[in-house]
Each structure stands twice: as C-alpha cells, then as structure tokens.
Backbone as ProteinMPNN parsed JSONL, in Angstrom:
{"seq_chain_A": "MPDPEGHPSAEEMQLGTIFSALADPLRRGIVRLLAAEPPGSERACGSFGLPVTKATRTHHFRVLREAGLIFQTDLGNRKTTRLRRAELDARFPGLIDLLVANG", "coords_chain_A": {"N_chain_A": [[69.146, 177.383, 20.396], [71.617, 177.142, 22.876], [74.033, 179.733, 23.702], [77.666, 179.852, 23.1], [78.687, 179.728, 25.726], [76.774, 178.393, 27.107], [74.37, 179.636, 27.782], [70.946, 179.674, 27.533], [68.602, 181.029, 25.135], [65.897, 183.319, 25.86], [63.55, 182.241, 24.83], [64.157, 179.572, 24.789], [64.188, 178.765, 27.412], [62.961, 176.512, 29.777], [60.289, 175.657, 31.888], [60.28, 173.323, 33.476], [63.016, 172.642, 33.562], [64.003, 174.864, 34.883], [62.649, 174.629, 37.353], [63.813, 172.236, 38.196], [66.477, 173.055, 38.503], [66.114, 174.839, 40.592], [65.426, 173.17, 42.638], [67.416, 172.502, 44.374], [68.565, 173.614, 47.51], [70.839, 175.3, 47.853], [71.193, 176.421, 45.331], [68.745, 177.751, 45.059], [69.165, 179.646, 47.039], [71.272, 181.136, 45.946], [69.968, 182.332, 43.77], [68.045, 183.837, 45.15], [69.721, 185.631, 46.545], [70.861, 187.018, 44.39], [68.542, 188.152, 43.351], [67.978, 190.012, 45.272], [69.769, 191.987, 44.831], [70.474, 195.171, 43.192], [68.864, 195.718, 39.983], [70.525, 194.194, 37.235], [72.935, 193.985, 38.532], [76.116, 192.513, 39.134], [77.847, 189.749, 40.55], [80.828, 188.326, 41.858], [81.474, 184.891, 41.449], [82.706, 183.581, 43.557], [81.94, 185.057, 45.732], [79.71, 184.273, 47.12], [79.916, 182.64, 49.324], [79.466, 179.848, 49.632], [79.073, 176.706, 51.255], [80.699, 174.622, 50.077], [82.875, 172.644, 47.952], [85.118, 174.058, 45.466], [84.711, 172.825, 42.988], [82.12, 171.783, 43.27], [80.705, 174.149, 43.64], [81.114, 175.289, 41.11], [79.651, 173.45, 39.619], [77.001, 173.971, 40.566], [76.605, 176.612, 39.648], [76.784, 176.137, 36.911], [74.493, 174.571, 36.444], [72.482, 176.45, 37.063], [73.057, 178.379, 35.11], [72.681, 176.934, 32.672], [69.983, 176.418, 32.888], [68.992, 178.884, 32.479], [68.652, 180.772, 34.399], [70.689, 182.425, 35.343], [73.224, 184.704, 34.143], [76.492, 184.44, 33.126], [79.672, 186.021, 33.11], [82.797, 185.614, 31.781], [85.795, 186.521, 33.087], [88.39, 185.849, 32.704], [90.327, 185.02, 35.01], [88.317, 184.734, 36.796], [84.719, 184.541, 37.258], [81.774, 186.456, 36.753], [78.421, 186.823, 37.92], [75.02, 187.323, 37.111], [71.537, 187.771, 37.722], [69.073, 186.771, 35.439], [66.844, 188.526, 35.329], [65.001, 190.254, 33.864], [64.53, 188.753, 31.504], [63.501, 186.402, 32.618], [61.234, 187.38, 33.964], [59.752, 188.215, 31.773], [59.32, 185.827, 30.388], [58.336, 183.996, 32.336], [56.244, 185.294, 34.158], [56.257, 186.621, 37.438], [57.575, 184.491, 38.632], [60.181, 184.787, 39.86], [59.561, 186.639, 41.853], [57.791, 185.084, 43.379], [59.531, 183.083, 44.254], [61.311, 184.576, 45.838], [59.539, 185.601, 47.758], [58.79, 183.328, 49.105], [60.965, 182.509, 50.51]], "CA_chain_A": [[70.387, 176.744, 20.802], [72.367, 177.984, 23.81], [75.247, 180.361, 23.181], [78.846, 179.025, 23.375], [78.915, 179.583, 27.166], [75.704, 177.583, 27.683], [73.204, 180.429, 28.155], [69.853, 179.536, 26.567], [67.826, 182.238, 24.861], [64.678, 183.369, 26.67], [62.579, 181.327, 24.232], [64.579, 178.193, 25.073], [64.036, 178.464, 28.839], [61.87, 175.588, 30.047], [59.903, 175.723, 33.287], [60.723, 172.104, 34.154], [64.462, 172.752, 33.789], [64.177, 175.886, 35.921], [62.237, 174.028, 38.625], [64.832, 171.254, 38.562], [67.633, 173.814, 39.001], [65.751, 175.464, 41.865], [65.132, 172.153, 43.642], [68.524, 172.472, 45.325], [68.495, 174.789, 48.375], [71.95, 176.223, 47.617], [70.915, 177.159, 44.09], [67.675, 178.711, 45.368], [69.793, 180.723, 47.802], [72.022, 181.981, 45.0], [68.995, 183.132, 43.01], [67.474, 184.826, 46.077], [70.73, 186.674, 46.779], [70.95, 187.842, 43.18], [67.294, 188.904, 43.211], [68.008, 191.105, 46.25], [70.69, 192.998, 44.325], [69.865, 196.067, 42.196], [68.793, 195.112, 38.639], [71.738, 194.221, 36.425], [74.144, 193.836, 39.348], [76.892, 191.281, 38.974], [78.658, 189.344, 41.696], [81.813, 187.277, 41.598], [80.955, 183.594, 41.88], [83.3, 183.234, 44.844], [81.453, 185.945, 46.792], [78.477, 183.768, 47.711], [80.202, 181.945, 50.582], [78.819, 178.542, 49.666], [79.837, 175.733, 52.056], [81.002, 173.48, 49.217], [84.151, 172.76, 47.258], [85.084, 174.872, 44.249], [84.124, 172.016, 41.916], [80.673, 171.725, 43.499], [80.206, 175.503, 43.362], [81.096, 175.394, 39.653], [78.505, 172.643, 39.161], [75.757, 174.681, 40.871], [76.477, 177.738, 38.733], [76.528, 175.601, 35.571], [73.083, 174.179, 36.399], [71.697, 177.683, 37.001], [73.316, 178.997, 33.801], [72.062, 176.143, 31.618], [68.535, 176.556, 33.029], [68.645, 180.225, 32.043], [68.406, 181.64, 35.552], [71.773, 183.395, 35.517], [74.139, 184.973, 33.03], [77.859, 184.539, 33.635], [80.678, 186.657, 32.282], [84.13, 185.098, 32.068], [86.783, 187.588, 33.144], [89.715, 185.23, 32.686], [90.634, 184.261, 36.231], [87.1, 184.636, 37.611], [83.461, 184.772, 36.547], [80.737, 187.196, 37.463], [77.097, 186.262, 37.732], [73.866, 188.188, 37.334], [70.246, 187.145, 37.512], [68.444, 187.156, 34.172], [65.526, 188.926, 35.846], [64.106, 190.763, 32.82], [64.144, 187.645, 30.633], [62.658, 185.487, 33.394], [59.941, 188.026, 34.191], [59.016, 188.222, 30.512], [58.962, 184.447, 30.014], [57.581, 183.379, 33.431], [55.911, 186.412, 35.051], [56.02, 186.348, 38.844], [58.344, 183.352, 39.154], [61.235, 185.221, 40.786], [58.885, 187.22, 43.011], [57.288, 183.966, 44.181], [60.687, 182.445, 44.874], [61.813, 185.475, 46.886], [58.521, 185.717, 48.806], [58.676, 182.065, 49.843], [62.319, 182.24, 50.952]], "C_chain_A": [[71.123, 177.679, 21.758], [73.599, 178.606, 23.153], [76.462, 179.517, 23.563], [79.14, 178.819, 24.867], [77.801, 178.805, 27.857], [74.493, 178.357, 28.159], [72.099, 180.221, 27.121], [69.212, 180.896, 26.295], [66.568, 182.194, 25.728], [63.634, 182.38, 26.142], [62.899, 179.863, 24.534], [64.423, 177.811, 26.541], [62.793, 177.605, 29.038], [61.569, 175.578, 31.542], [60.366, 174.491, 34.064], [62.208, 172.142, 34.484], [64.744, 173.77, 34.887], [63.789, 175.324, 37.283], [63.265, 173.011, 39.109], [66.065, 171.954, 39.136], [67.347, 174.397, 40.376], [65.419, 174.456, 42.957], [66.216, 172.087, 44.71], [68.498, 173.744, 46.177], [69.651, 175.778, 48.183], [71.716, 177.055, 46.36], [69.777, 178.153, 44.288], [68.247, 179.901, 46.12], [70.571, 181.672, 46.918], [71.06, 182.894, 44.254], [68.373, 184.188, 43.912], [68.46, 185.961, 46.347], [70.855, 187.596, 45.57], [69.699, 188.698, 42.996], [67.253, 190.096, 44.166], [68.927, 192.243, 45.818], [69.95, 193.956, 43.385], [69.866, 195.415, 40.812], [70.097, 195.281, 37.861], [73.024, 194.061, 37.204], [74.807, 192.496, 39.086], [77.683, 191.019, 40.242], [79.658, 188.301, 41.24], [81.268, 185.968, 42.163], [81.488, 183.19, 43.251], [82.759, 184.051, 45.999], [80.226, 185.414, 47.52], [78.693, 182.995, 49.006], [79.511, 180.598, 50.706], [79.69, 177.538, 50.424], [80.151, 174.457, 51.285], [82.367, 173.697, 48.569], [83.994, 173.616, 46.01], [84.427, 174.109, 43.098], [82.605, 171.942, 42.06], [80.039, 173.081, 43.234], [80.091, 175.717, 41.848], [79.91, 174.633, 39.08], [77.188, 173.399, 39.382], [75.555, 175.857, 39.916], [76.208, 177.268, 37.303], [75.057, 175.222, 35.431], [72.187, 175.419, 36.277], [71.839, 178.368, 35.635], [72.575, 178.253, 32.695], [70.539, 176.158, 31.697], [68.062, 177.928, 32.548], [68.407, 181.202, 33.179], [69.461, 182.723, 35.719], [72.527, 183.584, 34.204], [75.518, 185.145, 33.645], [78.762, 185.188, 32.597], [82.033, 186.149, 32.716], [85.122, 186.244, 31.979], [88.206, 187.036, 33.191], [89.965, 184.384, 33.915], [89.448, 184.176, 37.183], [85.881, 184.882, 36.725], [82.56, 185.632, 37.415], [79.383, 186.632, 37.045], [76.043, 187.33, 37.951], [72.601, 187.396, 37.048], [69.658, 187.645, 36.198], [66.991, 187.566, 34.447], [64.571, 189.364, 34.735], [63.613, 189.632, 31.919], [63.204, 186.677, 31.342], [61.286, 186.091, 33.643], [59.1, 188.051, 32.912], [58.503, 186.824, 30.159], [58.047, 183.792, 31.039], [57.225, 184.456, 34.462], [55.623, 185.954, 36.481], [56.855, 185.236, 39.45], [59.384, 183.787, 40.177], [60.616, 185.857, 42.018], [58.357, 186.14, 43.945], [58.424, 183.28, 44.928], [61.205, 183.28, 46.041], [60.83, 185.541, 48.061], [58.423, 184.475, 49.67], [60.031, 181.566, 50.318], [62.441, 181.082, 51.835]], "O_chain_A": [[71.242, 178.874, 21.488], [74.135, 178.076, 22.18], [76.304, 178.54, 24.295], [79.779, 177.832, 25.233], [77.868, 178.577, 29.065], [73.657, 177.803, 28.873], [72.286, 180.554, 25.951], [69.277, 181.8, 27.128], [66.22, 181.143, 26.267], [62.918, 181.755, 26.924], [62.005, 179.016, 24.533], [64.52, 176.63, 26.876], [61.714, 177.923, 28.537], [62.481, 175.499, 32.365], [60.804, 174.618, 35.207], [62.615, 171.72, 35.566], [65.622, 173.56, 35.724], [64.511, 175.515, 38.261], [63.553, 172.937, 40.304], [66.631, 171.505, 40.132], [68.232, 174.445, 41.231], [65.157, 174.849, 44.094], [65.953, 171.659, 45.833], [68.418, 174.844, 45.63], [69.452, 176.983, 48.337], [72.009, 178.25, 46.334], [69.821, 179.264, 43.759], [67.858, 181.042, 45.868], [70.534, 182.886, 47.121], [71.309, 184.093, 44.123], [68.19, 185.327, 43.483], [68.068, 187.127, 46.374], [70.945, 188.814, 45.718], [69.785, 189.837, 42.538], [66.568, 191.083, 43.895], [68.869, 193.338, 46.377], [68.908, 193.595, 42.838], [70.771, 194.642, 40.498], [70.689, 196.36, 37.833], [74.101, 194.006, 36.61], [74.145, 191.485, 38.849], [78.129, 191.945, 40.918], [79.377, 187.496, 40.352], [80.669, 185.952, 43.238], [80.79, 182.528, 44.018], [83.088, 183.766, 47.151], [79.748, 186.056, 48.455], [77.727, 182.722, 49.72], [79.022, 180.248, 51.78], [80.909, 177.523, 50.253], [79.906, 173.352, 51.768], [82.936, 174.787, 48.63], [82.879, 173.87, 45.554], [83.67, 174.69, 42.321], [81.885, 172.029, 41.065], [78.95, 173.155, 42.665], [79.097, 176.258, 41.364], [79.242, 175.112, 38.164], [76.352, 173.457, 38.48], [74.445, 176.072, 39.428], [75.481, 177.931, 36.562], [74.438, 175.519, 34.409], [71.247, 175.433, 35.483], [70.863, 178.871, 35.079], [71.91, 178.877, 31.868], [69.867, 175.935, 30.69], [66.883, 178.116, 32.247], [68.003, 182.34, 32.945], [69.157, 183.82, 36.187], [72.474, 182.753, 33.297], [75.685, 185.918, 34.588], [78.645, 184.951, 31.395], [82.385, 186.241, 33.892], [85.274, 186.864, 30.927], [89.119, 187.706, 33.674], [89.829, 183.162, 33.869], [89.566, 183.603, 38.266], [85.997, 185.364, 35.598], [82.58, 185.547, 38.643], [79.23, 186.049, 35.972], [76.156, 188.146, 38.865], [72.598, 186.472, 36.235], [69.748, 188.834, 35.893], [66.051, 187.021, 33.869], [63.439, 188.884, 34.677], [62.425, 189.557, 31.604], [62.238, 186.19, 30.755], [60.277, 185.393, 33.545], [57.877, 187.924, 32.967], [57.377, 186.671, 29.685], [57.09, 183.11, 30.671], [57.842, 184.52, 35.526], [54.848, 185.024, 36.704], [56.845, 185.056, 40.667], [59.459, 183.206, 41.26], [61.101, 185.636, 43.128], [58.462, 186.265, 45.165], [58.286, 182.939, 46.103], [61.502, 182.744, 47.108], [61.243, 185.538, 49.22], [58.022, 184.551, 50.831], [60.233, 180.366, 50.507], [63.543, 180.755, 52.275]]}, "name": "protein", "num_of_chains": 1, "seq": "MPDPEGHPSAEEMQLGTIFSALADPLRRGIVRLLAAEPPGSERACGSFGLPVTKATRTHHFRVLREAGLIFQTDLGNRKTTRLRRAELDARFPGLIDLLVANG"}
C-alpha cells in the first residue's frame, strides 16, 4: 500500500504503470533531468520550467509519484522531488539508463 503521500513501495511498483507515466514527453523530460543530477539530489518542483499551468504541473508530478518514479518531500509552501533511482534500478535494472540513453 502506498504511503500517505502516495509513494508506492519498491515491491508495489508496476512496469505498466511506470510505462504509462513515461508515455508523456514532459514526464519523461522530468525523469531525464532528475537522472542527470547527482544521486539523491532534490529539486524544487517549480524549477523544471515546464510550459504548463501549475495545476497541470501538479498532475504530472502526481502521476510520476504514484508510479514510483519520484519521491516528493513536502516543505510546506513547496515540494522537492528526487528520482527513486536506487529503488528503480533494483526493481527494473537498466530502465532509467535506457530512458536516458534514448532521450
């Protein structure tokens, strides 16, 4: 069962849900940007410069979070995001590398 913020455990991550989340080019771009950061790095959600409204940006991050691709930390007036690289590499070896390589 996902935690109260909607993050599934590594065992709950489903490849179909991840592929569905990555079907959107903006969400793939977010994951690629996070993958380019040093391991464990966090970025503010507003720092991605997405050409969409705040509500749409929130939707994209929710889809990524619920698929298990990202972990978000609520800091009150903003959220930070990090790629769940270690968990994804353990559950689906090579998936993030493939995504980055086929940018």
